[in-house]
C-alpha positions, 0 to 999 in steps of 0.5 A, spaced: 411 616 220 412 609 222 413 606 228 419 602 228 422 597 233 430 595 233 431 588 237 438 586 239 444 588 243 449 594 244 453 593 237 448 592 231 442 595 234 445 602 235 447 602 228 439 601 226 437 607 230 442 612 228 441 610 221 434 611 221 434 617 226 438 621 221 434 619 215 427 619 217 422 622 222 419 615 224 418 613 231 423 609 234 424 604 239 429 599 241 428 592 245 434 590 248 437 584 251 439 583 258 443 577 259 450 580 258 455 577 263 461 580 261 466 586 262 463 592 266 456 590 265 458 583 268 462 586 274 456 591 276 451 585 275 455 581 280 456 586 285 449 589 285 445 584 283 441 589 278 439 588 271 445 588 266 445 595 263 451 596 258 447 594 251 441 599 254 447 605 255 449 604 247 442 604 245 440 610 249 447 614 246 444 612 239 438 616 240 440 622 245 439 629 243 444 632 238 443 638 241 447 635 248 454 638 249 459 634 247 461 634 255 454 631 257 454 626 251 461 623 252 459 621 259 455 615 257 461 613 253 467 615 258 471 609 261 475 609 267 483 607 266 488 606 271 489 600 276 483 601 281 477 598 282 473 602 277 478 600 271 474 598 265 467 601 268 463 605 263 461 611 267 454 611 263 453 604 266 454 606 273 449 612 272 444 607 270 446 602 275 445 608 280 438 609 277 436 602 278 438 602 285 434 609 286 427 607 282 427 599 284 425 598 276 430 597 270 425 600 266 424 606 270 431 607 271 432 607 263 426 612 262 429 616 267 436 616 264 433 617 257 429 624 260 436 626 262 439 625 255 433 627 252 433 621 248 428 621 241 425 615 242 424 609 247 429 604 250 426 598 253 429 592 256 426 586 254 425 583 261 426 586 268 427 579 270 435 577 271 437 570 268 443 567 265 444 564 258 445 556 258 449 554 252 449 547 250 453 544 245 452 538 240 458 534 244 453 535 250 457 539 254 454 545 257 456 552 260 452 558 263 453 565 262 453 570 256 461 572 257 462 565 254 460 566 247 466 571 247 471 566 249 475 563 243 477 557 247 470 555 246 470 556 239 469 552 233 463 548 237 456 548 234 451 550 239 445 545 239 441 549 244 440 556 248 436 557 254 435 561 260 437 559 267 430 561 270 423 564 267 423 571 265 417 575 263 416 580 257 416 587 260 409 590 259 411 596 255 415 592 250 409 587 248 405 594 247 410 597 243 411 590 239 403 590 237 403 597 235 409 597 231 409 597 223 416 594 222 420 590 227 428 589 225 432 584 228 439 585 228 445 586 226 448 583 232 451 576 235 446 571 234 446 567 240 449 573 245 444 578 243 438 576 238 436 569 240 435 571 248 429 575 246 426 569 244 427 565 250 423 571 254 416 568 255 411 572 251 416 575 246 414 570 241 407 570 242 407 577 241 411 577 235 406 572 232 400 576 233 403 583 231 402 585 224 408 588 223 413 587 218 419 582 221 426 584 218 432 580 219 439 583 218 444 578 217 451 579 220 457 581 216 462 576 219 461 569 222 463 569 230 468 563 232 465 562 238 458 562 236 457 561 229 463 558 226 462 555 219 454 558 219 452 560 212 446 565 211 441 560 210 443 557 217 442 564 220 436 564 217 433 557 219 436 558 226 432 565 227 426 562 224 427 556 229 427 560 235 422 566 234 417 561 231 416 566 225 419 566 218 422 573 217 418 577 212 425 580 209 432 578 210 438 583 209 444 580 207 451 583 205 454 582 198 459 588 198 466 587 198 470 587 205 477 590 205 483 585 204 486 588 210 480 587 215 479 580 212 486 578 214 485 581 221 478 577 222 482 570 219 487 570 225 481 569 229 478 564 225 472 569 223 470 569 215 464 573 211 458 569 212 456 565 206 450 568 202 447 562 200 440 564 201 434 561 197 429 565 193 423 560 196 418 566 196 416 565 203 422 570 205 424 576 200 432 576 200 435 583 199 442 583 197 446 589 197 453 593 199 452 594 207 459 595 209 461 601 213 467 604 209 470 607 216 475 604 221 472 602 228 476 605 234 476 601 240 477 603 247 483 601 250 480 601 257 474 596 254 474 589 257 470 586 252 472 584 245 469 588 240 468 587 232 472 592 227 467 591 222 460 594 222 454 595 217 453 602 214 448 606 218 445 610 212 445 604 207 441 600 212 436 606 213 435 607 206 434 600 205 429 599 211 425 605 208 424 602 202 420 596 206 416 600 210 
């Protein structure tokens, strides 16, 4: 049994967790970014001043007990419609926010909800400190807030630097988990919105350098117009190495076919498959394969945040990760 940590946000990280959970008996943990400022999470954060919980909720759901009733499990995903003040809010986000208020600790709030839903693993916020992303572009313009990274009006610009509005400290249980891990999997997920923010938390990079865990980076299937426009796979890898101060031991990159229909949809948003130009330089082992999920993603009409239609296949990724342990 290996100790595996998935590092990222609320879309790609649950894919890793679901795949590994279904196909193995490993001890799984997730370390989740907490700089989200859009959608239901952003509104709750603005109103109550608590740590963003949306990505944490998604990871909790990925490891929730399979024996839970459908009614209880669906509470995590239920999203209010209508026209009132609750429109767009996820009930799971409200539950987590309530426990943040009760426990006065985001980490303890997540742990409490994990017990309620009998989560088979550990879910940690990377930090308990609140901060916003500062995005500086190569034209020297600067904006604040993770939600900007989903705004297509800022698309096409090259991000020159990502930083935080204030100092944040690594959540102590995360440091312990990273040091004890056998494998750390970064991604898939938004490069600047979900992955790099971890490297900005004081203590994360130092711990990543000290741990003996294998470091695996899963590159996204598609570029993101407002984050990684025209970035190749090698550009992604170089950016990860630059921010995390450690070269991944393995990089997983897709070479499987994506349906013409989906490619057309993404092209209307100026988003395209990530060009696979990774060199075999010996420092990082490049793993090519077909990792595309062949099922369509159903989006929630009450969700205020733009979500990706295309995802990695959880089982295929899990099978590949098993070979690297």
